[in-house]
Structure formats: structure tokens, C-alpha cells
All heavy atoms as a GROMACS GRO file, in nm:
protein
  588
    1MET      N    1   0.088  -0.116  -0.001
    1MET     CA    2   0.001  -0.001  -0.011
    1MET      C    3   0.092   0.126   0.001
    1MET      O    4   0.162   0.146   0.101
    1MET     CB    5  -0.089  -0.002   0.123
    1MET     CG    6  -0.179   0.114   0.138
    1MET     SD    7  -0.283   0.100   0.287
    1MET     CE    8  -0.412   0.207   0.238
    2PRO      N    9   0.087   0.201  -0.104
    2PRO     CA   10   0.168   0.326  -0.113
    2PRO      C   11   0.114   0.437  -0.027
    2PRO      O   12   0.001   0.431   0.015
    2PRO     CB   13   0.170   0.360  -0.256
    2PRO     CG   14   0.038   0.307  -0.309
    2PRO     CD   15   0.008   0.185  -0.236
    3ARG      N   16   0.192   0.543  -0.003
    3ARG     CA   17   0.135   0.650   0.075
    3ARG      C   18   0.033   0.722  -0.024
    3ARG      O   19   0.077   0.777  -0.128
    3ARG     CB   20   0.253   0.736   0.110
    3ARG     CG   21   0.345   0.679   0.208
    3ARG     CD   22   0.455   0.776   0.251
    3ARG     NE   23   0.530   0.710   0.352
    3ARG     CZ   24   0.584   0.765   0.453
    3ARG    NH1   25   0.564   0.899   0.472
    3ARG    NH2   26   0.650   0.700   0.541
    4GLU      N   27  -0.091   0.726   0.028
    4GLU     CA   28  -0.200   0.791  -0.053
    4GLU      C   29  -0.222   0.931  -0.001
    4GLU      O   30  -0.209   0.959   0.112
    4GLU     CB   31  -0.324   0.713  -0.036
    4GLU     CG   32  -0.310   0.564  -0.075
    4GLU     CD   33  -0.443   0.484  -0.043
    4GLU    OE1   34  -0.533   0.539   0.028
    4GLU    OE2   35  -0.449   0.372  -0.083
    5GLN      N   36  -0.253   1.019  -0.102
    5GLN     CA   37  -0.288   1.159  -0.069
    5GLN      C   38  -0.424   1.160   0.002
    5GLN      O   39  -0.504   1.059  -0.022
    5GLN     CB   40  -0.293   1.235  -0.191
    5GLN     CG   41  -0.161   1.259  -0.254
    5GLN     CD   42  -0.168   1.370  -0.369
    5GLN    OE1   43  -0.282   1.386  -0.431
    5GLN    NE2   44  -0.052   1.432  -0.382
    6VAL      N   45  -0.443   1.259   0.086
    6VAL     CA   46  -0.572   1.277   0.146
    6VAL      C   47  -0.633   1.407   0.103
    6VAL      O   48  -0.564   1.508   0.096
    6VAL     CB   49  -0.541   1.272   0.306
    6VAL    CG1   50  -0.672   1.298   0.387
    6VAL    CG2   51  -0.471   1.151   0.346
    7SER      N   52  -0.763   1.403   0.081
    7SER     CA   53  -0.829   1.527   0.039
    7SER      C   54  -0.869   1.615   0.155
    7SER      O   55  -0.877   1.578   0.265
    7SER     CB   56  -0.956   1.500  -0.045
    7SER     OG   57  -1.061   1.439   0.037
    8GLU      N   58  -0.899   1.739   0.122
    8GLU     CA   59  -0.944   1.832   0.229
    8GLU      C   60  -1.073   1.791   0.284
    8GLU      O   61  -1.097   1.810   0.409
    8GLU     CB   62  -0.948   1.978   0.169
    8GLU     CG   63  -0.940   2.082   0.269
    8GLU     CD   64  -0.918   2.221   0.208
    8GLU    OE1   65  -0.841   2.224   0.112
    8GLU    OE2   66  -0.986   2.315   0.253
    9ASP      N   67  -1.164   1.739   0.204
    9ASP     CA   68  -1.295   1.682   0.255
    9ASP      C   69  -1.272   1.569   0.350
    9ASP      O   70  -1.346   1.556   0.451
    9ASP     CB   71  -1.377   1.640   0.140
    9ASP     CG   72  -1.433   1.749   0.056
    9ASP    OD1   73  -1.433   1.869   0.104
    9ASP    OD2   74  -1.460   1.734  -0.057
   10GLU      N   75  -1.172   1.479   0.319
   10GLU     CA   76  -1.146   1.368   0.407
   10GLU      C   77  -1.096   1.422   0.548
   10GLU      O   78  -1.131   1.369   0.656
   10GLU     CB   79  -1.044   1.271   0.349
   10GLU     CG   80  -1.097   1.195   0.228
   10GLU     CD   81  -0.996   1.107   0.168
   10GLU    OE1   82  -0.899   1.171   0.115
   10GLU    OE2   83  -1.021   0.988   0.159
   11LEU      N   84  -1.009   1.521   0.539
   11LEU     CA   85  -0.955   1.571   0.661
   11LEU      C   86  -1.057   1.637   0.746
   11LEU      O   87  -1.073   1.627   0.863
   11LEU     CB   88  -0.853   1.674   0.634
   11LEU     CG   89  -0.706   1.619   0.580
   11LEU    CD1   90  -0.625   1.741   0.536
   11LEU    CD2   91  -0.638   1.535   0.682
   12ARG      N   92  -1.152   1.704   0.684
   12ARG     CA   93  -1.262   1.774   0.749
   12ARG      C   94  -1.348   1.664   0.822
   12ARG      O   95  -1.392   1.683   0.928
   12ARG     CB   96  -1.348   1.853   0.641
   12ARG     CG   97  -1.434   1.967   0.713
   12ARG     CD   98  -1.489   2.057   0.612
   12ARG     NE   99  -1.403   2.123   0.532
   12ARG     CZ  100  -1.390   2.106   0.388
   12ARG    NH1  101  -1.475   2.025   0.331
   12ARG    NH2  102  -1.302   2.169   0.324
   13ALA      N  103  -1.374   1.557   0.743
   13ALA     CA  104  -1.451   1.442   0.800
   13ALA      C  105  -1.381   1.373   0.921
   13ALA      O  106  -1.449   1.327   1.013
   13ALA     CB  107  -1.475   1.338   0.702
   14LEU      N  108  -1.252   1.389   0.926
   14LEU     CA  109  -1.179   1.344   1.048
   14LEU      C  110  -1.165   1.435   1.164
   14LEU      O  111  -1.112   1.410   1.264
   14LEU     CB  112  -1.033   1.301   0.997
   14LEU     CG  113  -1.022   1.185   0.905
   14LEU    CD1  114  -0.882   1.173   0.852
   14LEU    CD2  115  -1.060   1.056   0.971
   15GLY      N  116  -1.224   1.555   1.136
   15GLY     CA  117  -1.231   1.660   1.247
   15GLY      C  118  -1.112   1.750   1.246
   15GLY      O  119  -1.085   1.821   1.350
   16VAL      N  120  -1.039   1.750   1.129
   16VAL     CA  121  -0.917   1.843   1.131
   16VAL      C  122  -0.957   1.980   1.065
   16VAL      O  123  -1.020   1.975   0.956
   16VAL     CB  124  -0.812   1.773   1.041
   16VAL    CG1  125  -0.689   1.862   1.024
   16VAL    CG2  126  -0.765   1.637   1.101
   17ASP      N  127  -0.930   2.086   1.135
   17ASP     CA  128  -0.941   2.219   1.082
   17ASP      C  129  -0.804   2.260   1.053
   17ASP      O  130  -0.726   2.296   1.137
   17ASP     CB  131  -1.013   2.309   1.183
   17ASP     CG  132  -1.027   2.450   1.137
   17ASP    OD1  133  -0.981   2.490   1.031
   17ASP    OD2  134  -1.095   2.516   1.210
   18LEU      N  135  -0.772   2.268   0.917
   18LEU     CA  136  -0.631   2.313   0.882
   18LEU      C  137  -0.594   2.441   0.929
   18LEU      O  138  -0.473   2.452   0.983
   18LEU     CB  139  -0.620   2.305   0.729
   18LEU     CG  140  -0.624   2.161   0.654
   18LEU    CD1  141  -0.630   2.180   0.513
   18LEU    CD2  142  -0.503   2.074   0.706
   19ALA      N  143  -0.674   2.537   0.931
   19ALA     CA  144  -0.635   2.670   0.971
   19ALA      C  145  -0.602   2.676   1.122
   19ALA      O  146  -0.512   2.738   1.179
   19ALA     CB  147  -0.736   2.773   0.947
   20ARG      N  148  -0.680   2.601   1.202
   20ARG     CA  149  -0.662   2.587   1.353
   20ARG      C  150  -0.559   2.497   1.396
   20ARG      O  151  -0.477   2.519   1.475
   20ARG     CB  152  -0.798   2.551   1.413
   20ARG     CG  153  -0.790   2.543   1.573
   20ARG     CD  154  -0.921   2.487   1.624
   20ARG     NE  155  -0.911   2.343   1.587
   20ARG     CZ  156  -1.019   2.270   1.563
   20ARG    NH1  157  -1.151   2.329   1.564
   20ARG    NH2  158  -1.019   2.148   1.533
   21ASP      N  159  -0.568   2.368   1.348
   21ASP     CA  160  -0.478   2.268   1.388
   21ASP      C  161  -0.343   2.260   1.324
   21ASP      O  162  -0.237   2.218   1.389
   21ASP     CB  163  -0.546   2.124   1.361
   21ASP     CG  164  -0.679   2.118   1.434
   21ASP    OD1  165  -0.698   2.175   1.540
   21ASP    OD2  166  -0.763   2.045   1.380
   22PHE      N  167  -0.335   2.294   1.197
   22PHE     CA  168  -0.199   2.297   1.121
   22PHE      C  169  -0.187   2.418   1.040
   22PHE      O  170  -0.198   2.411   0.920
   22PHE     CB  171  -0.193   2.163   1.031
   22PHE     CG  172  -0.202   2.035   1.113
   22PHE    CD1  173  -0.322   1.978   1.130
   22PHE    CD2  174  -0.083   1.986   1.164
   22PHE    CE1  175  -0.326   1.850   1.204
   22PHE    CE2  176  -0.094   1.868   1.236
   22PHE     CZ  177  -0.218   1.799   1.253
   23PRO      N  178  -0.168   2.538   1.108
   23PRO     CA  179  -0.164   2.664   1.038
   23PRO      C  180  -0.052   2.650   0.924
   23PRO      O  181   0.058   2.604   0.946
   23PRO     CB  182  -0.123   2.765   1.142
   23PRO     CG  183  -0.152   2.698   1.274
   23PRO     CD  184  -0.146   2.550   1.242
   24GLY      N  185  -0.081   2.700   0.804
   24GLY     CA  186   0.011   2.708   0.700
   24GLY      C  187   0.019   2.574   0.620
   24GLY      O  188   0.101   2.568   0.516
   25SER      N  189  -0.050   2.466   0.659
   25SER     CA  190  -0.047   2.340   0.597
   25SER      C  191  -0.164   2.330   0.495
   25SER      O  192  -0.262   2.399   0.518
   25SER     CB  193  -0.053   2.227   0.690
   25SER     OG  194   0.063   2.222   0.767
   26THR      N  195  -0.148   2.241   0.395
   26THR     CA  196  -0.259   2.224   0.306
   26THR      C  197  -0.291   2.057   0.313
   26THR      O  198  -0.207   1.988   0.373
   26THR     CB  199  -0.214   2.256   0.165
   26THR    OG1  200  -0.109   2.172   0.118
   26THR    CG2  201  -0.184   2.397   0.152
   27ALA      N  202  -0.388   2.024   0.239
   27ALA     CA  203  -0.422   1.873   0.243
   27ALA      C  204  -0.300   1.798   0.179
   27ALA      O  205  -0.282   1.679   0.204
   27ALA     CB  206  -0.542   1.845   0.160
   28ALA      N  207  -0.222   1.862   0.091
   28ALA     CA  208  -0.111   1.798   0.028
   28ALA      C  209   0.007   1.759   0.132
   28ALA      O  210   0.086   1.670   0.103
   28ALA     CB  211  -0.047   1.882  -0.078
   29ASP      N  212  -0.011   1.814   0.246
   29ASP     CA  213   0.087   1.774   0.360
   29ASP      C  214   0.053   1.657   0.430
   29ASP      O  215   0.118   1.626   0.541
   29ASP     CB  216   0.101   1.893   0.448
   29ASP     CG  217   0.163   2.024   0.376
   29ASP    OD1  218   0.250   2.009   0.294
   29ASP    OD2  219   0.127   2.126   0.419
   30PHE      N  220  -0.057   1.592   0.398
   30PHE     CA  221  -0.105   1.469   0.472
   30PHE      C  222  -0.094   1.347   0.377
   30PHE      O  223  -0.118   1.354   0.261
   30PHE     CB  224  -0.250   1.498   0.521
   30PHE     CG  225  -0.258   1.600   0.632
   30PHE    CD1  226  -0.259   1.730   0.587
   30PHE    CD2  227  -0.266   1.574   0.765
   30PHE    CE1  228  -0.274   1.825   0.694
   30PHE    CE2  229  -0.281   1.665   0.860
   30PHE     CZ  230  -0.282   1.788   0.822
   31ARG      N  231  -0.074   1.232   0.443
   31ARG     CA  232  -0.070   1.109   0.372
   31ARG      C  233  -0.133   0.999   0.464
   31ARG      O  234  -0.130   1.001   0.583
   31ARG     CB  235   0.067   1.064   0.343
   31ARG     CG  236   0.148   1.153   0.239
   31ARG     CD  237   0.093   1.133   0.096
   31ARG     NE  238   0.155   1.202   0.005
   31ARG     CZ  239   0.140   1.327  -0.041
   31ARG    NH1  240   0.046   1.398   0.019
   31ARG    NH2  241   0.208   1.382  -0.133
   32ARG      N  242  -0.190   0.901   0.383
   32ARG     CA  243  -0.252   0.778   0.452
   32ARG      C  244  -0.167   0.657   0.419
   32ARG      O  245  -0.131   0.629   0.301
   32ARG     CB  246  -0.392   0.758   0.413
   32ARG     CG  247  -0.463   0.625   0.448
   32ARG     CD  248  -0.591   0.610   0.392
   32ARG     NE  249  -0.684   0.701   0.455
   32ARG     CZ  250  -0.750   0.790   0.397
   32ARG    NH1  251  -0.732   0.814   0.264
   32ARG    NH2  252  -0.834   0.873   0.453
   33TYR      N  253  -0.114   0.588   0.517
   33TYR     CA  254  -0.028   0.467   0.494
   33TYR      C  255  -0.028   0.378   0.618
   33TYR      O  256  -0.072   0.423   0.723
   33TYR     CB  257   0.117   0.504   0.458
   33TYR     CG  258   0.181   0.610   0.550
   33TYR    CD1  259   0.254   0.555   0.665
   33TYR    CD2  260   0.167   0.744   0.539
   33TYR    CE1  261   0.318   0.645   0.751
   33TYR    CE2  262   0.228   0.828   0.627
   33TYR     CZ  263   0.296   0.776   0.728
   33TYR     OH  264   0.366   0.863   0.817
   34PRO      N  265   0.016   0.249   0.593
   34PRO     CA  266   0.008   0.153   0.708
   34PRO      C  267   0.127   0.179   0.801
   34PRO      O  268   0.242   0.223   0.761
   34PRO     CB  269   0.026   0.016   0.640
   34PRO     CG  270   0.076   0.038   0.500
   34PRO     CD  271   0.039   0.185   0.464
   35VAL      N  272   0.102   0.162   0.936
   35VAL     CA  273   0.204   0.178   1.033
   35VAL      C  274   0.197   0.060   1.134
   35VAL      O  275   0.092   0.004   1.153
   35VAL     CB  276   0.201   0.311   1.106
   35VAL    CG1  277   0.216   0.424   1.020
   35VAL    CG2  278   0.067   0.323   1.181
   36LEU      N  279   0.304   0.011   1.176
   36LEU     CA  280   0.308  -0.088   1.284
   36LEU      C  281   0.340  -0.028   1.422
   36LEU      O  282   0.440   0.049   1.432
   36LEU     CB  283   0.408  -0.199   1.246
   36LEU     CG  284   0.440  -0.312   1.347
   36LEU    CD1  285   0.311  -0.396   1.354
   36LEU    CD2  286   0.554  -0.394   1.298
   37SER      N  287   0.256  -0.064   1.529
   37SER     CA  288   0.274  -0.011   1.657
   37SER      C  289   0.258  -0.130   1.748
   37SER      O  290   0.242  -0.239   1.707
   37SER     CB  291   0.179   0.098   1.690
   37SER     OG  292   0.049   0.041   1.708
   38GLU      N  293   0.274  -0.095   1.880
   38GLU     CA  294   0.264  -0.203   1.980
   38GLU      C  295   0.126  -0.281   1.968
   38GLU      O  296   0.109  -0.386   2.020
   38GLU     CB  297   0.290  -0.154   2.120
   38GLU     CG  298   0.184  -0.048   2.172
   38GLU     CD  299   0.206   0.093   2.114
   38GLU    OE1  300   0.311   0.121   2.041
   38GLU    OE2  301   0.119   0.178   2.138
   39GLY      N  302   0.022  -0.204   1.910
   39GLY     CA  303  -0.107  -0.269   1.911
   39GLY      C  304  -0.135  -0.344   1.778
   39GLY      O  305  -0.255  -0.376   1.756
   40GLY      N  306  -0.039  -0.350   1.695
   40GLY     CA  307  -0.053  -0.416   1.560
   40GLY      C  308  -0.034  -0.320   1.445
   40GLY      O  309   0.007  -0.207   1.459
   41TRP      N  310  -0.097  -0.356   1.333
   41TRP     CA  311  -0.109  -0.288   1.209
   41TRP      C  312  -0.221  -0.192   1.208
   41TRP      O  313  -0.328  -0.224   1.242
   41TRP     CB  314  -0.096  -0.372   1.087
   41TRP     CG  315   0.037  -0.436   1.061
   41TRP    CD1  316   0.084  -0.550   1.102
   41TRP    CD2  317   0.147  -0.366   0.991
   41TRP    NE1  318   0.210  -0.575   1.052
   41TRP    CE2  319   0.248  -0.470   0.989
   41TRP    CE3  320   0.163  -0.248   0.933
   41TRP    CZ2  321   0.381  -0.437   0.924
   41TRP    CZ3  322   0.291  -0.227   0.868
   41TRP    CH2  323   0.387  -0.320   0.867
   42PHE      N  324  -0.197  -0.065   1.157
   42PHE     CA  325  -0.299   0.031   1.151
   42PHE      C  326  -0.279   0.108   1.013
   42PHE      O  327  -0.162   0.122   0.970
   42PHE     CB  328  -0.293   0.134   1.258
   42PHE     CG  329  -0.338   0.086   1.397
   42PHE    CD1  330  -0.238   0.016   1.475
   42PHE    CD2  331  -0.466   0.089   1.441
   42PHE    CE1  332  -0.265  -0.034   1.601
   42PHE    CE2  333  -0.499   0.036   1.559
   42PHE     CZ  334  -0.395  -0.029   1.647
   43VAL      N  335  -0.382   0.158   0.963
   43VAL     CA  336  -0.370   0.258   0.855
   43VAL      C  337  -0.382   0.395   0.914
   43VAL      O  338  -0.497   0.421   0.971
   43VAL     CB  339  -0.472   0.229   0.735
   43VAL    CG1  340  -0.474   0.339   0.634
   43VAL    CG2  341  -0.450   0.096   0.676
   44ALA      N  342  -0.288   0.483   0.909
   44ALA     CA  343  -0.283   0.606   0.964
   44ALA      C  344  -0.289   0.716   0.868
   44ALA      O  345  -0.238   0.708   0.757
   44ALA     CB  346  -0.150   0.620   1.059
   45VAL      N  347  -0.340   0.838   0.920
   45VAL     CA  348  -0.334   0.960   0.835
   45VAL      C  349  -0.249   1.051   0.916
   45VAL      O  350  -0.273   1.075   1.033
   45VAL     CB  351  -0.476   1.027   0.815
   45VAL    CG1  352  -0.457   1.168   0.741
   45VAL    CG2  353  -0.565   0.932   0.728
   46LYS      N  354  -0.133   1.087   0.859
   46LYS     CA  355  -0.030   1.170   0.932
   46LYS      C  356   0.004   1.292   0.857
   46LYS      O  357  -0.003   1.292   0.726
   46LYS     CB  358   0.086   1.075   0.951
   46LYS     CG  359   0.085   0.970   1.047
   46LYS     CD  360   0.211   0.899   1.056
   46LYS     CE  361   0.211   0.803   1.178
   46LYS     NZ  362   0.263   0.856   1.299
   47HIS      N  363   0.027   1.398   0.931
   47HIS     CA  364   0.086   1.519   0.880
   47HIS      C  365   0.231   1.502   0.864
   47HIS      O  366   0.305   1.453   0.949
   47HIS     CB  367   0.072   1.629   0.989
   47HIS     CG  368   0.106   1.770   0.933
   47HIS    ND1  369   0.223   1.836   0.993
   47HIS    CD2  370   0.068   1.842   0.835
   47HIS    CE1  371   0.237   1.943   0.943
   47HIS    NE2  372   0.150   1.960   0.838
   48GLN      N  373   0.278   1.500   0.736
   48GLN     CA  374   0.415   1.462   0.702
   48GLN      C  375   0.527   1.553   0.757
   48GLN      O  376   0.636   1.506   0.779
   48GLN     CB  377   0.424   1.451   0.558
   48GLN     CG  378   0.334   1.338   0.496
   48GLN     CD  379   0.375   1.209   0.546
   48GLN    OE1  380   0.478   1.144   0.514
   48GLN    NE2  381   0.292   1.156   0.640
   49LYS      N  382   0.501   1.674   0.779
   49LYS     CA  383   0.605   1.760   0.833
   49LYS      C  384   0.627   1.739   0.980
   49LYS      O  385   0.741   1.756   1.027
   49LYS     CB  386   0.556   1.913   0.803
   49LYS     CG  387   0.562   1.955   0.664
   49LYS     CD  388   0.523   2.095   0.640
   49LYS     CE  389   0.525   2.128   0.496
   49LYS     NZ  390   0.476   2.270   0.470
   50THR      N  391   0.527   1.702   1.051
   50THR     CA  392   0.541   1.683   1.195
   50THR      C  393   0.527   1.538   1.240
   50THR      O  394   0.546   1.500   1.354
   50THR     CB  395   0.441   1.768   1.275
   50THR    OG1  396   0.313   1.728   1.239
   50THR    CG2  397   0.457   1.910   1.250
   51LEU      N  398   0.474   1.446   1.152
   51LEU     CA  399   0.433   1.306   1.173
   51LEU      C  400   0.335   1.286   1.282
   51LEU      O  401   0.324   1.186   1.352
   51LEU     CB  402   0.561   1.229   1.211
   51LEU     CG  403   0.657   1.210   1.090
   51LEU    CD1  404   0.778   1.129   1.132
   51LEU    CD2  405   0.585   1.152   0.970
   52VAL      N  406   0.250   1.399   1.302
   52VAL     CA  407   0.136   1.381   1.397
   52VAL      C  408   0.020   1.298   1.331
   52VAL      O  409  -0.017   1.336   1.216
   52VAL     CB  410   0.081   1.524   1.434
   52VAL    CG1  411  -0.040   1.518   1.510
   52VAL    CG2  412   0.192   1.600   1.508
   53SER      N  413  -0.023   1.205   1.403
   53SER     CA  414  -0.140   1.125   1.357
   53SER      C  415  -0.272   1.193   1.376
   53SER      O  416  -0.287   1.243   1.482
   53SER     CB  417  -0.137   0.983   1.415
   53SER     OG  418  -0.030   0.908   1.393
   54VAL      N  419  -0.352   1.200   1.271
   54VAL     CA  420  -0.479   1.259   1.285
   54VAL      C  421  -0.588   1.156   1.285
   54VAL      O  422  -0.704   1.183   1.324
   54VAL     CB  423  -0.510   1.376   1.184
   54VAL    CG1  424  -0.413   1.491   1.201
   54VAL    CG2  425  -0.501   1.318   1.045
   55ALA      N  426  -0.559   1.037   1.245
   55ALA     CA  427  -0.643   0.926   1.241
   55ALA      C  428  -0.573   0.792   1.220
   55ALA      O  429  -0.466   0.790   1.164
   55ALA     CB  430  -0.757   0.927   1.137
   56ARG      N  431  -0.630   0.687   1.282
   56ARG     CA  432  -0.577   0.555   1.260
   56ARG      C  433  -0.682   0.448   1.279
   56ARG      O  434  -0.756   0.459   1.364
   56ARG     CB  435  -0.436   0.524   1.334
   56ARG     CG  436  -0.469   0.503   1.485
   56ARG     CD  437  -0.326   0.481   1.554
   56ARG     NE  438  -0.346   0.395   1.669
   56ARG     CZ  439  -0.263   0.339   1.733
   56ARG    NH1  440  -0.127   0.352   1.699
   56ARG    NH2  441  -0.286   0.264   1.835
   57GLU      N  442  -0.680   0.355   1.188
   57GLU     CA  443  -0.786   0.249   1.191
   57GLU      C  444  -0.695   0.104   1.190
   57GLU      O  445  -0.611   0.094   1.114
   57GLU     CB  446  -0.874   0.246   1.069
   57GLU     CG  447  -0.952   0.388   1.048
   57GLU     CD  448  -1.019   0.400   0.927
   57GLU    OE1  449  -1.014   0.302   0.836
   57GLU    OE2  450  -1.087   0.501   0.896
   58PRO      N  451  -0.757   0.014   1.264
   58PRO     CA  452  -0.698  -0.121   1.252
   58PRO      C  453  -0.690  -0.179   1.111
   58PRO      O  454  -0.785  -0.141   1.038
   58PRO     CB  455  -0.789  -0.209   1.339
   58PRO     CG  456  -0.857  -0.113   1.431
   58PRO     CD  457  -0.877   0.010   1.346
   59TRP      N  458  -0.576  -0.237   1.079
   59TRP     CA  459  -0.559  -0.291   0.947
   59TRP      C  460  -0.559  -0.442   0.957
   59TRP      O  461  -0.589  -0.501   1.056
   59TRP     CB  462  -0.428  -0.232   0.884
   59TRP     CG  463  -0.423  -0.254   0.739
   59TRP    CD1  464  -0.520  -0.234   0.637
   59TRP    CD2  465  -0.301  -0.262   0.655
   59TRP    NE1  466  -0.468  -0.260   0.512
   59TRP    CE2  467  -0.330  -0.270   0.522
   59TRP    CE3  468  -0.166  -0.282   0.692
   59TRP    CZ2  469  -0.239  -0.296   0.431
   59TRP    CZ3  470  -0.071  -0.302   0.606
   59TRP    CH2  471  -0.112  -0.312   0.465
   60GLN      N  472  -0.506  -0.508   0.856
   60GLN     CA  473  -0.494  -0.658   0.853
   60GLN      C  474  -0.396  -0.699   0.958
   60GLN      O  475  -0.300  -0.643   0.997
   60GLN     CB  476  -0.440  -0.702   0.712
   60GLN     CG  477  -0.522  -0.652   0.595
   60GLN     CD  478  -0.448  -0.674   0.464
   60GLN    OE1  479  -0.348  -0.733   0.458
   60GLN    NE2  480  -0.505  -0.624   0.364
   61LEU      N  481  -0.431  -0.816   1.023
   61LEU     CA  482  -0.355  -0.877   1.133
   61LEU      C  483  -0.195  -0.879   1.088
   61LEU      O  484  -0.122  -0.847   1.173
   61LEU     CB  485  -0.397  -1.021   1.162
   61LEU     CG  486  -0.331  -1.088   1.270
   61LEU    CD1  487  -0.342  -1.015   1.401
   61LEU    CD2  488  -0.371  -1.231   1.285
   62LEU      N  489  -0.160  -0.922   0.973
   62LEU     CA  490  -0.027  -0.942   0.938
   62LEU      C  491   0.022  -0.817   0.844
   62LEU      O  492   0.125  -0.826   0.786
   62LEU     CB  493   0.008  -1.075   0.870
   62LEU     CG  494  -0.024  -1.194   0.961
   62LEU    CD1  495  -0.009  -1.315   0.865
   62LEU    CD2  496   0.064  -1.193   1.079
   63GLY      N  497  -0.048  -0.711   0.840
   63GLY     CA  498  -0.014  -0.600   0.766
   63GLY      C  499  -0.008  -0.623   0.614
   63GLY      O  500  -0.105  -0.684   0.563
   64PRO      N  501   0.101  -0.605   0.544
   64PRO     CA  502   0.104  -0.624   0.403
   64PRO      C  503   0.129  -0.763   0.361
   64PRO      O  504   0.125  -0.798   0.240
   64PRO     CB  505   0.236  -0.544   0.364
   64PRO     CG  506   0.314  -0.540   0.492
   64PRO     CD  507   0.218  -0.541   0.609
   65ILE      N  508   0.142  -0.864   0.456
   65ILE     CA  509   0.159  -1.004   0.425
   65ILE      C  510   0.027  -1.068   0.392
   65ILE      O  511  -0.055  -1.063   0.480
   65ILE     CB  512   0.243  -1.079   0.532
   65ILE    CG1  513   0.382  -1.009   0.550
   65ILE    CG2  514   0.255  -1.228   0.492
   65ILE    CD1  515   0.450  -1.057   0.666
   66THR      N  516   0.013  -1.134   0.289
   66THR     CA  517  -0.108  -1.209   0.253
   66THR      C  518  -0.074  -1.358   0.251
   66THR      O  519   0.016  -1.394   0.171
   66THR     CB  520  -0.170  -1.162   0.120
   66THR    OG1  521  -0.192  -1.029   0.123
   66THR    CG2  522  -0.303  -1.237   0.095
   67LEU      N  523  -0.138  -1.440   0.327
   67LEU     CA  524  -0.115  -1.578   0.334
   67LEU      C  525  -0.182  -1.644   0.222
   67LEU      O  526  -0.298  -1.600   0.172
   67LEU     CB  527  -0.163  -1.644   0.464
   67LEU     CG  528  -0.100  -1.588   0.593
   67LEU    CD1  529  -0.164  -1.653   0.712
   67LEU    CD2  530   0.050  -1.613   0.594
   68ALA      N  531  -0.132  -1.754   0.164
   68ALA     CA  532  -0.194  -1.832   0.059
   68ALA      C  533  -0.333  -1.890   0.103
   68ALA      O  534  -0.420  -1.910   0.020
   68ALA     CB  535  -0.102  -1.938   0.005
   69SER      N  536  -0.343  -1.906   0.231
   69SER     CA  537  -0.465  -1.968   0.294
   69SER      C  538  -0.576  -1.862   0.320
   69SER      O  539  -0.686  -1.898   0.351
   69SER     CB  540  -0.439  -2.043   0.411
   69SER     OG  541  -0.379  -1.953   0.508
   70ASP      N  542  -0.546  -1.731   0.290
   70ASP     CA  543  -0.652  -1.639   0.313
   70ASP      C  544  -0.772  -1.654   0.226
   70ASP      O  545  -0.744  -1.674   0.102
   70ASP     CB  546  -0.591  -1.500   0.299
   70ASP     CG  547  -0.511  -1.449   0.424
   70ASP    OD1  548  -0.506  -1.516   0.520
   70ASP    OD2  549  -0.457  -1.328   0.409
   71GLY      N  550  -0.883  -1.653   0.280
   71GLY     CA  551  -1.002  -1.671   0.182
   71GLY      C  552  -1.043  -1.805   0.168
   71GLY      O  553  -1.157  -1.839   0.108
   72LEU      N  554  -0.979  -1.905   0.231
   72LEU     CA  555  -1.020  -2.046   0.220
   72LEU      C  556  -1.116  -2.076   0.333
   72LEU      O  557  -1.099  -2.024   0.445
   72LEU     CB  558  -0.896  -2.143   0.237
   72LEU     CG  559  -0.794  -2.140   0.127
   72LEU    CD1  560  -0.682  -2.234   0.161
   72LEU    CD2  561  -0.877  -2.182  -0.011
   73ASP      N  562  -1.212  -2.154   0.307
   73ASP     CA  563  -1.307  -2.197   0.404
   73ASP      C  564  -1.252  -2.336   0.460
   73ASP      O  565  -1.252  -2.426   0.391
   73ASP     CB  566  -1.447  -2.216   0.351
   73ASP     CG  567  -1.501  -2.081   0.324
   73ASP    OD1  568  -1.475  -1.982   0.392
   73ASP    OD2  569  -1.595  -2.070   0.231
   74VAL      N  570  -1.224  -2.326   0.580
   74VAL     CA  571  -1.168  -2.465   0.647
   74VAL      C  572  -1.271  -2.511   0.746
   74VAL      O  573  -1.304  -2.439   0.834
   74VAL     CB  574  -1.033  -2.438   0.716
   74VAL    CG1  575  -0.977  -2.566   0.786
   74VAL    CG2  576  -0.928  -2.379   0.622
   75TYR      N  577  -1.313  -2.633   0.731
   75TYR     CA  578  -1.422  -2.690   0.820
   75TYR      C  579  -1.357  -2.786   0.909
   75TYR      O  580  -1.271  -2.859   0.890
   75TYR     CB  581  -1.532  -2.750   0.745
   75TYR     CG  582  -1.598  -2.658   0.654
   75TYR    CD1  583  -1.573  -2.635   0.518
   75TYR    CD2  584  -1.699  -2.567   0.709
   75TYR    CE1  585  -1.640  -2.545   0.447
   75TYR    CE2  586  -1.772  -2.483   0.635
   75TYR     CZ  587  -1.739  -2.466   0.502
   75TYR     OH  588  -1.812  -2.375   0.423
   0.00000   0.00000   0.00000
């Protein structure tokens, strides 16, 4: 998963007010990408100049690794 751009509408939906929270920044200064923390893998939206996370959602258990057995129904 590459670092994806985030739109101004998406930031607004996350509760970010650019003028108040990140003065002088634009939506181009934010990216969405996977991160690994002590709690597992997350997809985070971060301000790239300060690396402040504005959102993070749980991601796949093994992050970017896909097992060959994923999607199989085992009875």
C-alpha cells in the first residue's frame, strides 16, 4: 500500500481544521499509509512535516503479508 494523498474533505470528516490545527499546511501535507505499533498494524493519516497522526484504523493482522490460505473456508 503506497502513501496515498488525503483530500481536504477527508480531513474535514476526520475533524481536522487546517487553519486551527495545522496553520500554513494544506491537504497535500497529509498522507495515509500503514504503520506498525505495539497494538498491531494500522492505517494512519499523518501530517508529513510533523508526523502527527490525525486518524488511525486497525488494518490486517499481518499488515502487508497475505497468506496463501487467506479466503479459504476450512471446516
